[in-house]
C-alpha positions as CSV (number, residue, x, y, z in Angstrom):
1,X,-27.1,16.7,-20.5
2,X,-30.0,14.5,-20.8
3,X,-29.8,10.8,-22.2
4,X,-31.5,11.5,-25.3
5,X,-29.2,14.5,-25.7
6,X,-26.3,12.4,-25.3
7,X,-27.4,9.8,-27.8
8,X,-28.0,12.6,-30.2
9,X,-24.1,13.9,-29.7
10,X,-22.4,10.7,-29.9
11,X,-24.4,9.4,-32.9
12,X,-21.9,12.6,-34.5
13,X,-18.9,10.5,-33.9
14,X,-20.2,9.3,-37.3
15,X,-20.0,12.0,-39.2
16,X,-17.7,12.1,-42.0
17,X,-16.5,15.5,-41.5
18,X,-13.6,14.8,-39.2
19,X,-13.3,18.3,-37.4
20,X,-17.2,17.3,-36.1
21,X,-16.1,14.1,-35.2
22,X,-13.1,15.8,-33.0
23,X,-15.6,18.6,-31.7
24,X,-17.9,16.1,-30.8
25,X,-15.3,13.9,-29.0
26,X,-13.8,16.8,-27.3
27,X,-17.5,17.6,-25.8
28,X,-18.0,14.0,-24.4
29,X,-14.1,14.4,-22.7
30,X,-15.2,17.4,-21.3
31,X,-18.4,16.0,-19.4
32,X,-15.8,13.5,-17.5
33,X,-16.2,10.3,-16.0
34,X,-19.7,10.5,-14.9
35,X,-20.3,9.6,-18.5
36,X,-18.6,6.1,-18.8
37,X,-22.0,4.7,-18.2
38,X,-23.8,6.4,-20.9
39,X,-20.4,5.5,-23.5
40,X,-20.6,2.0,-22.6
41,X,-24.6,1.6,-23.0
42,X,-24.1,3.4,-26.7
43,X,-20.8,0.7,-27.2
44,X,-23.5,-2.3,-26.8
45,X,-25.9,-0.4,-29.1
46,X,-23.1,0.3,-32.0
47,X,-22.6,-2.2,-35.0
48,X,-19.9,0.3,-36.1
49,X,-16.7,-1.2,-35.2
50,X,-14.8,2.1,-36.0
51,X,-17.5,3.8,-33.3
52,X,-16.7,1.2,-30.9
53,X,-13.5,1.6,-31.4
54,X,-13.7,5.5,-30.5
55,X,-16.0,4.8,-27.7
56,X,-13.4,2.5,-26.2
57,X,-10.7,4.4,-26.7
58,X,-12.6,7.6,-24.7
59,X,-13.5,5.3,-21.8
60,X,-10.1,4.4,-21.3
61,X,-8.7,8.0,-21.4
62,X,-11.9,9.0,-18.7
63,X,-11.2,5.8,-16.4
64,X,-7.3,6.3,-16.7
65,X,-7.9,10.5,-15.9
66,X,-10.0,9.1,-12.8
67,X,-7.3,6.6,-11.6
68,X,-4.7,9.5,-11.4
69,X,-7.1,11.7,-9.8
70,X,-7.9,9.1,-7.3
71,X,-4.1,8.1,-6.6
72,X,-3.2,11.6,-5.6
73,X,-6.4,11.3,-3.9
74,X,-5.2,8.4,-2.2
75,X,-1.7,10.1,-1.2
76,X,-3.1,13.2,-0.1
77,X,-5.2,11.1,2.5
78,X,-2.0,10.2,3.8
79,X,-1.6,6.4,2.0
80,X,-2.7,4.7,5.2
81,X,-4.6,2.3,3.3
82,X,-2.5,-0.1,1.3
83,X,-5.4,-2.3,0.2
84,X,-7.2,0.6,-1.7
85,X,-3.8,1.9,-3.0
86,X,-3.8,-2.0,-4.3
87,X,-7.4,-1.5,-5.8
88,X,-6.6,1.5,-7.5
89,X,-3.7,-0.2,-9.4
90,X,-6.0,-3.1,-10.3
91,X,-8.9,-1.2,-11.7
92,X,-6.1,0.1,-14.5
93,X,-6.9,-3.3,-15.7
94,X,-9.8,-4.2,-14.3
95,X,-12.2,-1.5,-13.8
96,X,-15.0,-2.8,-12.7
97,X,-13.2,-4.4,-9.6
98,X,-14.7,-3.2,-6.3
99,X,-12.8,-2.7,-3.1
100,X,-15.5,-4.2,-1.0
101,X,-15.4,-7.4,-2.7
102,X,-11.5,-7.5,-2.2
103,X,-11.7,-6.5,1.7
104,X,-14.4,-9.6,2.2
105,X,-12.0,-11.7,0.0
106,X,-9.4,-10.8,2.6
107,X,-11.5,-10.7,5.3
108,X,-12.6,-14.8,5.2
109,X,-8.6,-15.4,5.1
110,X,-8.6,-13.4,8.4
111,X,-10.8,-15.1,10.0
112,X,-9.9,-18.4,9.2
113,X,-6.3,-17.7,10.9
114,X,-7.5,-15.6,13.5
115,X,-9.9,-18.8,14.8
116,X,-6.2,-20.8,15.5
117,X,-4.3,-17.7,17.2
118,X,-4.0,-17.5,21.2
119,X,-3.1,-15.1,22.8
120,X,0.2,-16.9,24.1
121,X,1.7,-17.7,21.2
122,X,5.2,-16.7,20.5
123,X,5.6,-14.4,17.2
124,X,7.3,-17.2,15.3
125,X,4.8,-19.7,16.1
126,X,2.0,-16.8,15.1
127,X,3.7,-16.6,11.3
128,X,4.2,-20.4,11.0
129,X,0.5,-20.6,11.8
130,X,-0.2,-17.5,8.5
131,X,2.2,-19.9,6.9
132,X,0.7,-22.6,6.7
133,X,-3.0,-21.0,6.3
134,X,-1.8,-19.1,3.2
135,X,0.9,-21.1,1.5
136,X,-0.6,-25.1,2.4
137,X,-4.3,-24.7,3.4
138,X,-5.1,-21.8,0.7
139,X,-2.0,-22.9,-2.0
140,X,-1.0,-19.5,-2.4
141,X,2.3,-19.4,-4.3
142,X,5.3,-18.0,-6.0
143,X,4.2,-17.7,-10.2
144,X,7.7,-18.5,-11.0
145,X,6.6,-19.8,-14.7
146,X,4.8,-16.4,-15.2
147,X,7.1,-14.4,-13.2
148,X,6.8,-11.4,-15.3
149,X,3.2,-11.3,-16.1
150,X,1.5,-8.1,-15.3
151,X,-1.6,-10.4,-13.5
152,X,1.0,-11.0,-11.2
153,X,0.7,-6.9,-9.8
154,X,-3.1,-6.9,-9.5
155,X,-4.5,-8.1,-6.2
156,X,-7.7,-9.3,-8.0
157,X,-5.5,-11.7,-9.9
158,X,-3.8,-12.8,-7.3
159,X,-6.1,-13.6,-4.9
160,X,-8.5,-15.6,-7.8
161,X,-5.4,-17.3,-9.0
162,X,-3.6,-17.6,-5.8
163,X,-0.4,-16.8,-7.8
164,X,2.1,-13.6,-7.8
165,X,5.5,-12.2,-7.3
166,X,7.3,-11.3,-4.5
167,X,5.8,-7.9,-3.4
168,X,1.8,-8.9,-4.6
169,X,2.1,-12.4,-2.2
170,X,3.6,-10.0,1.0
171,X,1.2,-7.2,0.1
172,X,-1.7,-9.8,0.8
173,X,0.4,-11.2,3.9
174,X,1.0,-7.9,5.5
175,X,-3.2,-6.7,4.8
176,X,-4.1,-9.8,6.6
177,X,-1.3,-9.2,9.6
178,X,-3.0,-5.5,9.6
179,X,-6.6,-7.5,10.3
180,X,-5.0,-9.7,12.8
181,X,-3.4,-6.6,14.7
182,X,-0.1,-7.6,14.1
183,X,3.2,-5.6,13.4
184,X,4.4,-6.8,10.1
185,X,5.5,-4.4,7.4
186,X,7.0,-4.4,4.0
187,X,10.8,-4.0,3.4
188,X,12.2,-2.6,0.2
189,X,15.1,-5.2,-0.2
190,X,16.9,-4.8,-3.9
191,X,15.3,-7.7,-6.5
192,X,13.1,-8.8,-3.8
193,X,10.2,-7.4,-1.5
194,X,10.3,-8.6,1.7
195,X,8.3,-8.7,5.1
196,X,9.6,-7.8,8.6
197,X,7.6,-8.5,11.8
198,X,8.9,-6.0,14.1
199,X,8.7,-4.5,17.7
200,X,11.1,-2.7,20.3
201,X,11.9,-6.3,21.7
202,X,12.0,-8.4,18.4
203,X,12.5,-8.2,14.7
204,X,13.2,-11.0,12.2
205,X,12.0,-11.4,8.6
206,X,9.5,-13.4,6.2
207,X,10.0,-14.1,2.4
208,X,6.3,-14.7,1.3
209,X,7.8,-15.4,-2.4
210,X,9.6,-18.6,-0.6
211,X,6.3,-20.0,1.7
212,X,6.9,-17.5,4.2
213,X,10.5,-18.7,4.8
214,X,11.7,-17.1,8.0
215,X,15.2,-15.5,8.0
216,X,17.5,-12.8,10.2
217,X,19.4,-9.7,10.1
218,X,22.4,-11.6,9.1
219,X,20.5,-13.3,6.1
220,X,20.1,-10.1,4.6
221,X,23.9,-9.0,5.1
222,X,25.0,-12.2,3.3
223,X,21.9,-11.2,0.6
224,X,23.2,-7.6,0.0
225,X,27.4,-8.6,0.3
226,X,26.6,-11.2,-2.7
227,X,24.8,-8.5,-4.7
228,X,28.0,-6.4,-4.0
229,X,25.7,-4.1,-2.2
230,X,26.3,-1.7,0.8
231,X,23.5,-2.2,3.5
232,X,21.5,0.6,4.0
233,X,18.9,1.3,6.9
234,X,16.2,0.9,4.1
235,X,16.9,-2.7,3.1
236,X,16.5,-3.8,7.2
237,X,13.2,-1.2,8.1
238,X,9.4,-1.1,7.2
239,X,8.9,0.9,4.3
240,X,5.7,3.2,3.6
241,X,2.6,2.0,2.2
242,X,3.7,4.6,-0.5
243,X,6.7,2.9,-1.4
244,X,5.1,-0.1,-1.4
245,X,3.1,1.3,-4.3
246,X,5.3,2.9,-6.6
247,X,7.1,-0.5,-6.4
248,X,4.3,-2.6,-7.7
249,X,3.7,0.4,-10.3
250,X,7.5,-0.3,-11.5
251,X,6.9,-4.0,-11.3
252,X,4.2,-3.4,-13.6
253,X,6.3,-0.9,-16.1
254,X,9.1,-4.1,-16.5
255,X,6.1,-6.3,-17.2
256,X,4.2,-4.3,-19.6
257,X,7.7,-3.5,-21.0
258,X,8.3,-7.3,-21.8
259,X,5.3,-8.1,-23.6
260,X,6.1,-5.1,-25.9
261,X,2.9,-3.4,-24.5
262,X,4.9,0.1,-24.6
263,X,1.6,2.2,-24.6
264,X,0.6,0.8,-21.0
265,X,3.7,0.9,-19.9
266,X,4.1,4.6,-20.8
267,X,0.2,5.1,-19.3
268,X,2.2,3.0,-15.8
269,X,5.1,5.3,-16.0
270,X,2.9,8.5,-16.3
271,X,0.8,7.1,-13.0
272,X,4.0,6.2,-11.0
273,X,5.5,9.9,-12.1
274,X,2.1,11.6,-10.5
275,X,2.3,9.8,-7.8
276,X,5.8,10.9,-7.3
277,X,4.6,14.6,-7.5
278,X,7.6,14.7,-10.5
279,X,9.6,12.6,-12.6
280,X,10.6,9.4,-11.2
281,X,14.2,8.7,-13.0
282,X,14.7,5.9,-11.3
283,X,11.6,4.2,-13.0
284,X,12.4,6.2,-16.7
285,X,15.8,4.7,-16.7
286,X,17.5,7.9,-16.8
């Protein structure tokens, strides 16, 4: 279908016969995500708010379907690229977000830290240098005033505002550490996402939500005891990239529910179920 034919098809959305209008919508949707740029152009050229709303809804549905497909592909590839997973989540709210742009921003942060590192530094000193760069020089910080804001879960927003929640700040930390070749990973602690520096000879923990505070296994023991939780290996050891993305999605569900944006919360639940390959009963509150 060429552009002229597509324009003629879109014009039929204005047909007063609802059956005709419905068939036109179905035809457009069947063309898939490739028609999104054409729909956007038609939206700009339309002066009918009803038609614009129809086009907006179609674009959103097509973009959402693309996101589900891309998340599934990311998982099938091994979920080895954490930045790609975070980028995909960001495209839910900011569909024009470019993966390369995010990577370039992280590359700049990495370079600023890399120039300060030397081979003889102890891991604690390396972490302190990263902490100083992220939380002192670049002013990344905990978004305590708007802790439940959805933007805390979108890496695009966190890089722009330099404010985030525990997991988004940890992810930025992890991605920089990955570029530096450091053994730093995420840990799924209850109610608080943290980081671990882990080798065969040394393991300690970092709280990115508290300006990179360094702590030990004993501190986690005490934390769990205060929550009356039984210690489990998962609370001490690195989690997978897929686990990180699922937790980000859970945070988003909670954020949208607190804002009474239940439609978006349901869509994020759908993404979580899709990524999980089935129903995620914890996320659905069942």
